[in-house]
N, CA, C, O and the ligand as a Tripos MOL2 file, in Angstrom:
@<TRIPOS>MOLECULE
protein
  265   263    67     0     0
PROTEIN
NO_CHARGES

@<TRIPOS>ATOM
      1 N           0.8280   -1.2020    0.0010 N.3       1 MET1
      2 CA          0.0110   -0.0180    0.0090 C.3       1 MET1
      3 C           0.8490    1.2530   -0.0110 C.2       1 MET1
      4 O           1.4320    1.5960   -1.0390 O.2       1 MET1
      5 N           0.9100    1.9250    1.0690 N.am      2 SER2
      6 CA          1.6820    3.1470    1.1190 C.3       2 SER2
      7 C           3.0070    2.9680    1.8730 C.2       2 SER2
      8 O           3.0890    2.2820    2.8910 O.2       2 SER2
      9 N           3.9790    3.5820    1.3510 N.am      3 GLN3
     10 CA          5.3080    3.4570    2.0000 C.3       3 GLN3
     11 C           5.4590    4.4790    3.1300 C.2       3 GLN3
     12 O           5.1160    5.6550    3.0090 O.2       3 GLN3
     13 N           5.9900    3.9570    4.2230 N.am      4 GLU4
     14 CA          6.1940    4.8650    5.3290 C.3       4 GLU4
     15 C           7.5040    5.6160    5.2040 C.2       4 GLU4
     16 O           8.5830    5.0320    5.1030 O.2       4 GLU4
     17 N           7.3720    6.8920    5.2150 N.am      5 LYS5
     18 CA          8.5850    7.6870    5.0650 C.3       5 LYS5
     19 C           9.2390    7.9230    6.4200 C.2       5 LYS5
     20 O           8.6230    8.3530    7.3950 O.2       5 LYS5
     21 N          10.5000    7.6160    6.4100 N.am      6 GLU6
     22 CA         11.2760    7.8360    7.6580 C.3       6 GLU6
     23 C          11.6860    9.3120    7.7690 C.2       6 GLU6
     24 O          12.3950    9.8600    6.9250 O.2       6 GLU6
     25 N          11.2220    9.8920    8.8070 N.am      7 LYS7
     26 CA         11.5870   11.3190    9.0130 C.3       7 LYS7
     27 C          12.8600   11.4060    9.8430 C.2       7 LYS7
     28 O          12.9710   10.9010   10.9600 O.2       7 LYS7
     29 N          13.7900   12.0700    9.2260 N.am      8 LYS8
     30 CA         15.0430   12.2440    9.9720 C.3       8 LYS8
     31 C          14.9280   13.4660   10.8550 C.2       8 LYS8
     32 O          14.6310   14.5540   10.3600 O.2       8 LYS8
     33 N          15.1540   13.3200   12.1420 N.am      9 PRO9
     34 CA         15.0930   14.4830   13.0220 C.3       9 PRO9
     35 C          16.1840   15.5160   12.6960 C.2       9 PRO9
     36 O          17.3650   15.2060   12.5440 O.2       9 PRO9
     37 N          15.7200   16.7160   12.6030 N.am     10 ALA10
     38 CA         16.6990   17.8020   12.2690 C.3      10 ALA10
     39 C          17.6360   18.0130   13.4720 C.2      10 ALA10
     40 O          17.2270   18.3280   14.5890 O.2      10 ALA10
     41 N          18.8840   17.8200   13.1620 N.am     11 LYS11
     42 CA         19.8460   17.9980   14.2530 C.3      11 LYS11
     43 C          20.2470   19.4810   14.3640 C.2      11 LYS11
     44 O          20.5290   20.1470   13.3680 O.2      11 LYS11
     45 N          20.2590   19.9390   15.5420 N.am     12 LYS12
     46 CA         20.6440   21.3260   15.7320 C.3      12 LYS12
     47 C          22.1950   21.3680   15.8660 C.2      12 LYS12
     48 O          22.8040   20.7250   16.7210 O.2      12 LYS12
     49 N          22.7500   22.1420   14.9920 N.am     13 LYS13
     50 CA         24.2220   22.2450   15.0310 C.3      13 LYS13
     51 C          24.6150   23.3550   16.0420 C.2      13 LYS13
     52 O          24.1370   24.4870   15.9740 O.2      13 LYS13
     53 N          25.4430   22.9990   16.9130 N.am     14 PRO14
     54 CA         25.8940   23.9820   17.8980 C.3      14 PRO14
     55 C          26.7170   25.0940   17.2130 C.2      14 PRO14
     56 O          27.5950   24.8180   16.3960 O.2      14 PRO14
     57 N          26.4160   26.3270   17.5590 N.am     15 GLY15
     58 CA         27.1140   27.4320   16.9610 C.3      15 GLY15
     59 C          28.5740   27.4860   17.3640 C.2      15 GLY15
     60 O          28.9230   27.2360   18.5170 O.2      15 GLY15
     61 N          29.4050   27.8090   16.4230 N.am     16 LEU16
     62 CA         30.8110   27.8960   16.7270 C.3      16 LEU16
     63 C          31.2080   29.3170   17.0090 C.2      16 LEU16
     64 O          30.7000   30.2470   16.3830 O.2      16 LEU16
     65 N          32.0920   29.4910   17.9250 N.am     17 GLY17
     66 CA         32.6080   30.8000   18.2380 C.3      17 GLY17
     67 C          31.5510   31.7070   18.8230 C.2      17 GLY17
     68 O          31.4800   32.8840   18.4730 O.2      17 GLY17
     69 N          30.7510   31.1900   19.6880 N.am     18 THR18
     70 CA         29.7090   32.0350   20.3200 C.3      18 THR18
     71 C          30.0320   32.3400   21.7740 C.2      18 THR18
     72 O          29.1470   32.5650   22.5990 O.2      18 THR18
     73 N          31.3090   32.3410   22.0550 N.am     19 LEU19
     74 CA         31.6930   32.6810   23.4120 C.3      19 LEU19
     75 C          31.3730   34.1150   23.7380 C.2      19 LEU19
     76 O          31.0120   34.4790   24.8570 O.2      19 LEU19
     77 N          31.5270   34.9300   22.6730 N.am     20 TYR20
     78 CA         31.2260   36.3590   22.8850 C.3      20 TYR20
     79 C          30.0120   36.7510   22.1150 C.2      20 TYR20
     80 O          29.8530   36.3960   20.9470 O.2      20 TYR20
     81 N          29.1550   37.4830   22.7690 N.am     21 ASP21
     82 CA         27.9080   37.8870   22.1670 C.3      21 ASP21
     83 C          27.9890   39.3510   21.7270 C.2      21 ASP21
     84 O          28.0590   40.2690   22.5440 O.2      21 ASP21
     85 N          27.9760   39.5260   20.4240 N.am     22 TYR22
     86 CA         28.0920   40.8710   19.8990 C.3      22 TYR22
     87 C          26.7170   41.3940   19.4410 C.2      22 TYR22
     88 O          25.8780   40.6550   18.9270 O.2      22 TYR22
     89 N          26.5440   42.6440   19.6460 N.am     23 SER23
     90 CA         25.3240   43.2810   19.0660 C.3      23 SER23
     91 C          25.7290   44.4530   18.2650 C.2      23 SER23
     92 O          26.4960   45.2980   18.7270 O.2      23 SER23
     93 N          25.2330   44.5260   17.0750 N.am     24 TYR24
     94 CA         25.6410   45.5820   16.1870 C.3      24 TYR24
     95 C          24.6670   46.7730   16.2720 C.2      24 TYR24
     96 O          23.4970   46.6820   15.9000 O.2      24 TYR24
     97 N          25.1860   47.8440   16.7590 N.am     25 GLU25
     98 CA         24.3240   49.0270   16.9370 C.3      25 GLU25
     99 C          25.0650   50.2390   16.4870 C.2      25 GLU25
    100 O          26.2080   50.4610   16.8890 O.2      25 GLU25
    101 N          24.4420   51.0210   15.6670 N.am     26 LYS26
    102 CA         25.0150   52.2800   15.1880 C.3      26 LYS26
    103 C          26.4500   52.1560   14.7170 C.2      26 LYS26
    104 O          27.3220   52.9470   15.0770 O.2      26 LYS26
    105 N          26.6630   51.1450   13.9060 N.am     27 LYS27
    106 CA         27.9860   50.9570   13.3170 C.3      27 LYS27
    107 C          29.1020   50.6710   14.3590 C.2      27 LYS27
    108 O          30.2870   50.6840   14.0250 O.2      27 LYS27
    109 N          28.7300   50.4320   15.5320 N.am     28 SER28
    110 CA         29.7360   50.1100   16.5800 C.3      28 SER28
    111 C          29.4100   48.7580   17.2180 C.2      28 SER28
    112 O          28.2560   48.3620   17.3780 O.2      28 SER28
    113 N          30.4440   48.1160   17.5540 N.am     29 ILE29
    114 CA         30.2410   46.7850   18.1580 C.3      29 ILE29
    115 C          30.2910   46.8490   19.6610 C.2      29 ILE29
    116 O          31.2960   47.2340   20.2580 O.2      29 ILE29
    117 N          29.2040   46.4700   20.2480 N.am     30 LYS30
    118 CA         29.1550   46.4860   21.7020 C.3      30 LYS30
    119 C          29.2670   45.0140   22.2380 C.2      30 LYS30
    120 O          28.5820   44.0850   21.8110 O.2      30 LYS30
    121 N          30.1700   44.9200   23.1800 N.am     31 LEU31
    122 CA         30.3610   43.6050   23.7480 C.3      31 LEU31
    123 C          29.3780   43.4280   24.8920 C.2      31 LEU31
    124 O          29.4110   44.1540   25.8850 O.2      31 LEU31
    125 N          28.5010   42.4420   24.7280 N.am     32 LYS32
    126 CA         27.4870   42.2340   25.7490 C.3      32 LYS32
    127 C          28.1140   41.4880   26.9510 C.2      32 LYS32
    128 O          28.1590   41.9850   28.0760 O.2      32 LYS32
    129 N          28.5550   40.3630   26.6650 N.am     33 ASN33
    130 CA         29.1320   39.5520   27.7810 C.3      33 ASN33
    131 C          30.5890   39.1980   27.4940 C.2      33 ASN33
    132 O          30.9750   38.8840   26.3680 O.2      33 ASN33
    133 N          31.3400   39.2590   28.5160 N.am     34 ARG34
    134 CA         32.7190   38.9490   28.3750 C.3      34 ARG34
    135 C          33.1200   37.9720   29.4890 C.2      34 ARG34
    136 O          32.7690   38.1550   30.6550 O.2      34 ARG34
    137 N          33.8440   36.9600   29.1090 N.am     35 LYS35
    138 CA         34.1970   35.9760   30.1020 C.3      35 LYS35
    139 C          35.5810   36.2730   30.7000 C.2      35 LYS35
    140 O          36.5170   36.6860   30.0150 O.2      35 LYS35
    141 N          35.6500   36.0500   31.9460 N.am     36 CYS36
    142 CA         36.9190   36.2970   32.6640 C.3      36 CYS36
    143 C          37.9690   35.3070   32.2080 C.2      36 CYS36
    144 O          37.7300   34.1000   32.2150 O.2      36 CYS36
    145 N          39.1490   35.8120   31.8050 N.am     37 PRO37
    146 CA         40.2110   34.9560   31.3070 C.3      37 PRO37
    147 C          40.8160   34.1350   32.4770 C.2      37 PRO37
    148 O          41.5140   33.1410   32.2740 O.2      37 PRO37
    149 N          40.5210   34.5880   33.6740 N.am     38 ARG38
    150 CA         41.1320   33.9280   34.8200 C.3      38 ARG38
    151 C          40.2660   32.7790   35.3370 C.2      38 ARG38
    152 O          40.7650   31.6810   35.5820 O.2      38 ARG38
    153 N          38.9700   33.0370   35.5020 N.am     39 CYS39
    154 CA         38.0920   32.0140   36.1060 C.3      39 CYS39
    155 C          36.9270   31.6390   35.2140 C.2      39 CYS39
    156 O          36.2160   30.6740   35.4930 O.2      39 CYS39
    157 N          36.7240   32.3870   34.1510 N.am     40 GLY40
    158 CA         35.6990   31.9770   33.1600 C.3      40 GLY40
    159 C          34.2790   32.4740   33.4810 C.2      40 GLY40
    160 O          33.3250   32.1320   32.7830 O.2      40 GLY40
    161 N          34.1490   33.2750   34.5330 N.am     41 ASN41
    162 CA         32.8330   33.8200   34.8300 C.3      41 ASN41
    163 C          32.4910   35.0120   33.9280 C.2      41 ASN41
    164 O          33.3690   35.6110   33.3070 O.2      41 ASN41
    165 N          31.2330   35.3290   33.8750 N.am     42 ILE42
    166 CA         30.8070   36.4700   33.0870 C.3      42 ILE42
    167 C          31.2220   37.7680   33.8360 C.2      42 ILE42
    168 O          30.9850   37.9350   35.0320 O.2      42 ILE42
    169 N          31.8330   38.6370   33.0810 N.am     43 MET43
    170 CA         32.3580   39.8560   33.6990 C.3      43 MET43
    171 C          31.3330   40.9800   33.5900 C.2      43 MET43
    172 O          30.4730   40.9570   32.7100 O.2      43 MET43
    173 N          31.4250   41.9570   34.4790 N.am     44 ALA44
    174 CA         30.5390   43.0720   34.5000 C.3      44 ALA44
    175 C          31.1920   44.2540   33.8150 C.2      44 ALA44
    176 O          32.3900   44.4950   33.9620 O.2      44 ALA44
    177 N          30.3900   44.9830   33.0670 N.am     45 HIS45
    178 CA         30.8980   46.1260   32.3190 C.3      45 HIS45
    179 C          30.6150   47.4280   33.0850 C.2      45 HIS45
    180 O          29.4740   47.6970   33.4600 O.2      45 HIS45
    181 N          31.6360   48.2120   33.3070 N.am     46 HIS46
    182 CA         31.4940   49.4980   34.0160 C.3      46 HIS46
    183 C          32.0090   50.6430   33.0950 C.2      46 HIS46
    184 O          33.0090   50.5060   32.3910 O.2      46 HIS46
    185 N          31.2870   51.7410   33.1420 N.am     47 MET47
    186 CA         31.6680   52.8730   32.2980 C.3      47 MET47
    187 C          32.4030   53.9600   33.1350 C.2      47 MET47
    188 O          33.2810   54.6550   32.6230 O.2      47 MET47
    189 N          32.0400   54.0830   34.3770 N.am     48 ASN48
    190 CA         32.6550   55.1340   35.2220 C.3      48 ASN48
    191 C          33.4650   54.5430   36.3620 C.2      48 ASN48
    192 O          33.0790   53.5090   36.9080 O.2      48 ASN48
    193 N          34.5640   55.1570   36.7350 N.am     49 PRO49
    194 CA         35.1000   56.3830   36.1170 C.3      49 PRO49
    195 C          35.7850   56.1160   34.8060 C.2      49 PRO49
    196 O          35.9940   57.0410   34.0210 O.2      49 PRO49
    197 N          36.1410   54.8800   34.5460 N.am     50 SER50
    198 CA         36.7200   54.5790   33.2370 C.3      50 SER50
    199 C          36.1560   53.2180   32.8000 C.2      50 SER50
    200 O          35.8180   52.3590   33.6140 O.2      50 SER50
    201 N          36.0760   53.0730   31.4780 N.am     51 GLN51
    202 CA         35.4930   51.8690   30.9320 C.3      51 GLN51
    203 C          36.3270   50.6430   31.2640 C.2      51 GLN51
    204 O          37.5230   50.5910   30.9780 O.2      51 GLN51
    205 N          35.6960   49.6910   31.8510 N.am     52 ARG52
    206 CA         36.4330   48.4990   32.2320 C.3      52 ARG52
    207 C          35.5040   47.2950   32.4340 C.2      52 ARG52
    208 O          34.2890   47.4140   32.5890 O.2      52 ARG52
    209 N          36.1520   46.1470   32.4200 N.am     53 TRP53
    210 CA         35.4130   44.8910   32.6880 C.3      53 TRP53
    211 C          35.9100   44.3620   34.0210 C.2      53 TRP53
    212 O          37.1120   44.2530   34.2640 O.2      53 TRP53
    213 N          34.9610   44.0420   34.8660 N.am     54 THR54
    214 CA         35.3500   43.5300   36.1740 C.3      54 THR54
    215 C          34.6940   42.1920   36.4420 C.2      54 THR54
    216 O          33.5010   42.0010   36.2030 O.2      54 THR54
    217 N          35.4870   41.2840   36.9360 N.am     55 CYS55
    218 CA         34.9660   39.9790   37.3090 C.3      55 CYS55
    219 C          34.5760   39.9970   38.7850 C.2      55 CYS55
    220 O          35.3980   40.3240   39.6410 O.2      55 CYS55
    221 N          33.3500   39.6540   39.0790 N.am     56 GLY56
    222 CA         32.8870   39.6810   40.4900 C.3      56 GLY56
    223 C          33.3450   38.4880   41.2470 C.2      56 GLY56
    224 O          33.2280   38.4390   42.4720 O.2      56 GLY56
    225 N          33.8670   37.5190   40.5420 N.am     57 SER57
    226 CA         34.2960   36.2880   41.2210 C.3      57 SER57
    227 C          35.7260   36.3600   41.7270 C.2      57 SER57
    228 O          36.0110   36.0000   42.8690 O.2      57 SER57
    229 N          36.6230   36.8300   40.8650 N.am     58 CYS58
    230 CA         38.0210   36.8560   41.2660 C.3      58 CYS58
    231 C          38.6050   38.2370   41.2370 C.2      58 CYS58
    232 O          39.8110   38.4120   41.4100 O.2      58 CYS58
    233 N          37.7670   39.2210   41.0230 N.am     59 SER59
    234 CA         38.1600   40.6590   41.0200 C.3      59 SER59
    235 C          39.1250   40.9910   39.9010 C.2      59 SER59
    236 O          39.8790   41.9590   39.9940 O.2      59 SER59
    237 N          39.1080   40.2050   38.8570 N.am     60 TYR60
    238 CA         39.9820   40.5290   37.7000 C.3      60 TYR60
    239 C          39.3900   41.7310   36.9780 C.2      60 TYR60
    240 O          38.1890   41.7790   36.7130 O.2      60 TYR60
    241 N          40.2350   42.6900   36.6660 N.am     61 THR61
    242 CA         39.7640   43.8960   36.0020 C.3      61 THR61
    243 C          40.5230   44.1560   34.7300 C.2      61 THR61
    244 O          41.7530   44.1130   34.7130 O.2      61 THR61
    245 N          39.8040   44.4260   33.6680 N.am     62 ASP62
    246 CA         40.4430   44.6650   32.3690 C.3      62 ASP62
    247 C          39.9690   46.0440   31.8790 C.2      62 ASP62
    248 O          38.7940   46.2470   31.5720 O.2      62 ASP62
    249 N          40.8900   46.9480   31.8200 N.am     63 TYR63
    250 CA         40.5540   48.3080   31.4100 C.3      63 TYR63
    251 C          40.4880   48.4070   29.8760 C.2      63 TYR63
    252 O          41.3090   47.8460   29.1510 O.2      63 TYR63
    253 N          39.4760   49.1440   29.4270 N.am     64 VAL64
    254 CA         39.2930   49.2770   27.9820 C.3      64 VAL64
    255 C          39.8790   50.6640   27.5780 C.2      64 VAL64
    256 O          39.5260   51.7160   28.1110 O.2      64 VAL64
    257 N          40.7920   50.5670   26.6030 N.am     65 LYS65
    258 CA         41.3950   51.7970   26.1350 C.3      65 LYS65
    259 C          40.4800   52.4960   25.1750 C.2      65 LYS65
    260 O          39.9910   51.9070   24.2110 O.2      65 LYS65
    261 N          40.2520   53.7560   25.4450 N.am     66 ALA66
    262 CA         39.3070   54.5380   24.5930 C.3      66 ALA66
    263 C          39.9550   54.8520   23.2650 C.2      66 ALA66
    264 O          39.3400   55.4930   22.4140 O.2      66 ALA66
    265 ZN         37.3110   35.9420   37.3040 Zn       67 ZN67
@<TRIPOS>BOND
     1     1     2 1
     2     2     3 1
     3     3     4 2
     4     3     5 am
     5     5     6 1
     6     6     7 1
     7     7     8 2
     8     7     9 am
     9     9    10 1
    10    10    11 1
    11    11    12 2
    12    11    13 am
    13    13    14 1
    14    14    15 1
    15    15    16 2
    16    15    17 am
    17    17    18 1
    18    18    19 1
    19    19    20 2
    20    19    21 am
    21    21    22 1
    22    22    23 1
    23    23    24 2
    24    23    25 am
    25    25    26 1
    26    26    27 1
    27    27    28 2
    28    27    29 am
    29    29    30 1
    30    30    31 1
    31    31    32 2
    32    31    33 am
    33    33    34 1
    34    34    35 1
    35    35    36 2
    36    35    37 am
    37    37    38 1
    38    38    39 1
    39    39    40 2
    40    39    41 am
    41    41    42 1
    42    42    43 1
    43    43    44 2
    44    43    45 am
    45    45    46 1
    46    46    47 1
    47    47    48 2
    48    47    49 am
    49    49    50 1
    50    50    51 1
    51    51    52 2
    52    51    53 am
    53    53    54 1
    54    54    55 1
    55    55    56 2
    56    55    57 am
    57    57    58 1
    58    58    59 1
    59    59    60 2
    60    59    61 am
    61    61    62 1
    62    62    63 1
    63    63    64 2
    64    63    65 am
    65    65    66 1
    66    66    67 1
    67    67    68 2
    68    67    69 am
    69    69    70 1
    70    70    71 1
    71    71    72 2
    72    71    73 am
    73    73    74 1
    74    74    75 1
    75    75    76 2
    76    75    77 am
    77    77    78 1
    78    78    79 1
    79    79    80 2
    80    79    81 am
    81    81    82 1
    82    82    83 1
    83    83    84 2
    84    83    85 am
    85    85    86 1
    86    86    87 1
    87    87    88 2
    88    87    89 am
    89    89    90 1
    90    90    91 1
    91    91    92 2
    92    91    93 am
    93    93    94 1
    94    94    95 1
    95    95    96 2
    96    95    97 am
    97    97    98 1
    98    98    99 1
    99    99   100 2
   100    99   101 am
   101   101   102 1
   102   102   103 1
   103   103   104 2
   104   103   105 am
   105   105   106 1
   106   106   107 1
   107   107   108 2
   108   107   109 am
   109   109   110 1
   110   110   111 1
   111   111   112 2
   112   111   113 am
   113   113   114 1
   114   114   115 1
   115   115   116 2
   116   115   117 am
   117   117   118 1
   118   118   119 1
   119   119   120 2
   120   119   121 am
   121   121   122 1
   122   122   123 1
   123   123   124 2
   124   123   125 am
   125   125   126 1
   126   126   127 1
   127   127   128 2
   128   127   129 am
   129   129   130 1
   130   130   131 1
   131   131   132 2
   132   131   133 am
   133   133   134 1
   134   134   135 1
   135   135   136 2
   136   135   137 am
   137   137   138 1
   138   138   139 1
   139   139   140 2
   140   139   141 am
   141   141   142 1
   142   142   143 1
   143   143   144 2
   144   143   145 am
   145   145   146 1
   146   146   147 1
   147   147   148 2
   148   147   149 am
   149   149   150 1
   150   150   151 1
   151   151   152 2
   152   151   153 am
   153   153   154 1
   154   154   155 1
   155   155   156 2
   156   155   157 am
   157   157   158 1
   158   158   159 1
   159   159   160 2
   160   159   161 am
   161   161   162 1
   162   162   163 1
   163   163   164 2
   164   163   165 am
   165   165   166 1
   166   166   167 1
   167   167   168 2
   168   167   169 am
   169   169   170 1
   170   170   171 1
   171   171   172 2
   172   171   173 am
   173   173   174 1
   174   174   175 1
   175   175   176 2
   176   175   177 am
   177   177   178 1
   178   178   179 1
   179   179   180 2
   180   179   181 am
   181   181   182 1
   182   182   183 1
   183   183   184 2
   184   183   185 am
   185   185   186 1
   186   186   187 1
   187   187   188 2
   188   187   189 am
   189   189   190 1
   190   190   191 1
   191   191   192 2
   192   191   193 am
   193   193   194 1
   194   194   195 1
   195   195   196 2
   196   195   197 am
   197   197   198 1
   198   198   199 1
   199   199   200 2
   200   199   201 am
   201   201   202 1
   202   202   203 1
   203   203   204 2
   204   203   205 am
   205   205   206 1
   206   206   207 1
   207   207   208 2
   208   207   209 am
   209   209   210 1
   210   210   211 1
   211   211   212 2
   212   211   213 am
   213   213   214 1
   214   214   215 1
   215   215   216 2
   216   215   217 am
   217   217   218 1
   218   218   219 1
   219   219   220 2
   220   219   221 am
   221   221   222 1
   222   222   223 1
   223   223   224 2
   224   223   225 am
   225   225   226 1
   226   226   227 1
   227   227   228 2
   228   227   229 am
   229   229   230 1
   230   230   231 1
   231   231   232 2
   232   231   233 am
   233   233   234 1
   234   234   235 1
   235   235   236 2
   236   235   237 am
   237   237   238 1
   238   238   239 1
   239   239   240 2
   240   239   241 am
   241   241   242 1
   242   242   243 1
   243   243   244 2
   244   243   245 am
   245   245   246 1
   246   246   247 1
   247   247   248 2
   248   247   249 am
   249   249   250 1
   250   250   251 1
   251   251   252 2
   252   251   253 am
   253   253   254 1
   254   254   255 1
   255   255   256 2
   256   255   257 am
   257   257   258 1
   258   258   259 1
   259   259   260 2
   260   259   261 am
   261   261   262 1
   262   262   263 1
   263   263   264 2
@<TRIPOS>SUBSTRUCTURE
     1 MET1         2 RESIDUE 1 A MET
     2 SER2         6 RESIDUE 1 A SER
     3 GLN3        10 RESIDUE 1 A GLN
     4 GLU4        14 RESIDUE 1 A GLU
     5 LYS5        18 RESIDUE 1 A LYS
     6 GLU6        22 RESIDUE 1 A GLU
     7 LYS7        26 RESIDUE 1 A LYS
     8 LYS8        30 RESIDUE 1 A LYS
     9 PRO9        34 RESIDUE 1 A PRO
    10 ALA10       38 RESIDUE 1 A ALA
    11 LYS11       42 RESIDUE 1 A LYS
    12 LYS12       46 RESIDUE 1 A LYS
    13 LYS13       50 RESIDUE 1 A LYS
    14 PRO14       54 RESIDUE 1 A PRO
    15 GLY15       58 RESIDUE 1 A GLY
    16 LEU16       62 RESIDUE 1 A LEU
    17 GLY17       66 RESIDUE 1 A GLY
    18 THR18       70 RESIDUE 1 A THR
    19 LEU19       74 RESIDUE 1 A LEU
    20 TYR20       78 RESIDUE 1 A TYR
    21 ASP21       82 RESIDUE 1 A ASP
    22 TYR22       86 RESIDUE 1 A TYR
    23 SER23       90 RESIDUE 1 A SER
    24 TYR24       94 RESIDUE 1 A TYR
    25 GLU25       98 RESIDUE 1 A GLU
    26 LYS26      102 RESIDUE 1 A LYS
    27 LYS27      106 RESIDUE 1 A LYS
    28 SER28      110 RESIDUE 1 A SER
    29 ILE29      114 RESIDUE 1 A ILE
    30 LYS30      118 RESIDUE 1 A LYS
    31 LEU31      122 RESIDUE 1 A LEU
    32 LYS32      126 RESIDUE 1 A LYS
    33 ASN33      130 RESIDUE 1 A ASN
    34 ARG34      134 RESIDUE 1 A ARG
    35 LYS35      138 RESIDUE 1 A LYS
    36 CYS36      142 RESIDUE 1 A CYS
    37 PRO37      146 RESIDUE 1 A PRO
    38 ARG38      150 RESIDUE 1 A ARG
    39 CYS39      154 RESIDUE 1 A CYS
    40 GLY40      158 RESIDUE 1 A GLY
    41 ASN41      162 RESIDUE 1 A ASN
    42 ILE42      166 RESIDUE 1 A ILE
    43 MET43      170 RESIDUE 1 A MET
    44 ALA44      174 RESIDUE 1 A ALA
    45 HIS45      178 RESIDUE 1 A HIS
    46 HIS46      182 RESIDUE 1 A HIS
    47 MET47      186 RESIDUE 1 A MET
    48 ASN48      190 RESIDUE 1 A ASN
    49 PRO49      194 RESIDUE 1 A PRO
    50 SER50      198 RESIDUE 1 A SER
    51 GLN51      202 RESIDUE 1 A GLN
    52 ARG52      206 RESIDUE 1 A ARG
    53 TRP53      210 RESIDUE 1 A TRP
    54 THR54      214 RESIDUE 1 A THR
    55 CYS55      218 RESIDUE 1 A CYS
    56 GLY56      222 RESIDUE 1 A GLY
    57 SER57      226 RESIDUE 1 A SER
    58 CYS58      230 RESIDUE 1 A CYS
    59 SER59      234 RESIDUE 1 A SER
    60 TYR60      238 RESIDUE 1 A TYR
    61 THR61      242 RESIDUE 1 A THR
    62 ASP62      246 RESIDUE 1 A ASP
    63 TYR63      250 RESIDUE 1 A TYR
    64 VAL64      254 RESIDUE 1 A VAL
    65 LYS65      258 RESIDUE 1 A LYS
    66 ALA66      262 RESIDUE 1 A ALA
    67 ZN67       265 GROUP 0 **** ****
């Protein structure tokens, strides 16, 4: 009678290079999340008094040069 068609489940391919999440706004690239090079935690972005990334886990701070 009728042949049963085997449906292959669509496999979701894991994205490569998605450690950093970029958002493109106004021709400038804003870094949303940054991982601490020391402990791997998500770092917090601070603008004042100077732009920097700070890790709340190990207190690692990376200053951004303007
Ligand atoms: Zn850290």
